[in-house]
C-alpha positions, 0 to 999 in steps of 0.5 A: 426461495421464498422471502419468508424462508430467506428471512428466517435463514438470514436471522439464523445465520446472523445469530450463528455469526455473532456466536462464532465471534464470541466463541473465538474471542473475535470483536464483532466489528463490521468487517469481522462480522461480515466475514463470519456471516459469509463463512456460515452462509457458505455452509447452507449451499449455493442457493442460499448464498445466491439469494443473500448476495441478491438481497444484500449488495456487497460494495466493491472497494477494489478501485479504492487504490486506483482512485487514491493514486489519481487523487494524489496525482491531481493534488501534486499537480495543483501543488506544482502549479501553485508553487510555480505561480508563487515562484514567479510572484516572488521573482517579480517582487524581488525585481521591483524591489531592485528597481525601487532601490535604484529609483530612490538613488536617482530620485528627483524633486519631480517624484512625489516622496508619498507616492514613491513611499506607497509604491515601496510599501506595496511592493514590500507587501507583495514580497512578504506575501510571496515568502509566505506562500513559499513557506505554505508550499513547503508545509503542504508538501510535507503534509502531502508526502505524510498523507500519501505514505499513510494512505498506501497501507494495507488496512488488515496487516498495515504493510505497504500496498502493491501500488506503493511497491510499484511507485517505490520501484519506479524511484529506485530502478532507474539507477540500475538502467545500465547495470545490475543492482544488489536487489532481489525481490521475494514472493511469499505465498501461503500454501493450500491458501484456497483450501484452508479458506474453504475449510476454515473460512475468512476469519481464519484466513485473516488471522493467518494473513496477520500471522505471516505479516508479523513473521515477516516484520519479526524476521526480516531486516528493517531496511528491507521493505515488506508489501502486500501483493494482493492487487487481485483476489488471486494474489490474496495470500502473496506478500512481497519483500525488496531485499536491498543491498543484498546478494542471492545468498543473503536473500536466501538466507533471510527467506529461509528464516521466514519459512522456518519460523512459519512451519514451526508455528502452530495457529489455534482457532476454535480449539483446532490446530492449523498447520501453515506453511509458505513457499518462496520465490526469489528474483534478482534485478537486471539492468534496465529492469521496469517494475513490470519486468522484475515483478513478472520475473518473480511471479514466474519463479513462484509459479514454477516453485508452486508446480514443483513443491511446497514449503520450499524456496526457489530462486530464479535462474536465467 
């Protein structure tokens, strides 16, 4: 494709993308514009898509969570070392204060009062600095916890990310190392997601993902946590719910309410009505589960459910 022709097509797609955003009352933010541009470019055929991909490089943001998690590991290790040093400093200061108190009791004329007072002042200053360091560590730990929690949030839906799901399962599952917990994992998948994306484009699917997220948030009990389950592009349409302190019947009823709510709703986009349904898989915790084993169990349940039917709920059976 000639450069002049490619430039002409690029301008046409740009204008169409802006018109599409205006028509659908979508703000022309960079992320929305990029998705509208991609949707329209696909209609020009694979040759145009390939040429545009060569000319305009898209930044891959998939390693973001991995790098972010590594950064928090380094930050926590640094804070741990600082905390250890501060604790040792405090112990030394307290020991020296005790020594000074004993020395004061046993002091005789051979000890210079001025030197003693100067040394005592120095030790007390050291103790005060150790106390300040301790207070700083407590504050930094609080700040780090807050930043860490806010960082593992999906930018589209504002739900928790898959990385946070793994971390929180690692904290909870050891409780059940020798017994089954009243805990179920639910995977919610948008039916025919790839077909819908191909037919309607990225913008529609973003609105659909937001709709599913809000349906989950408006239906699922607040003490049951909701996550995106999109560690890779193949799982883009998946959401995960950790049903805590709940048996099979309770998890099934909760999932059924979400499925019914989604089925009864109609999405309107560009004057078109889009019917969306979801399939749900449920899997229980088993003694000695790790995050990988319980997630593998619910993924297998979902794969089996999708191979048999849609708009349905399937529970894992041993």
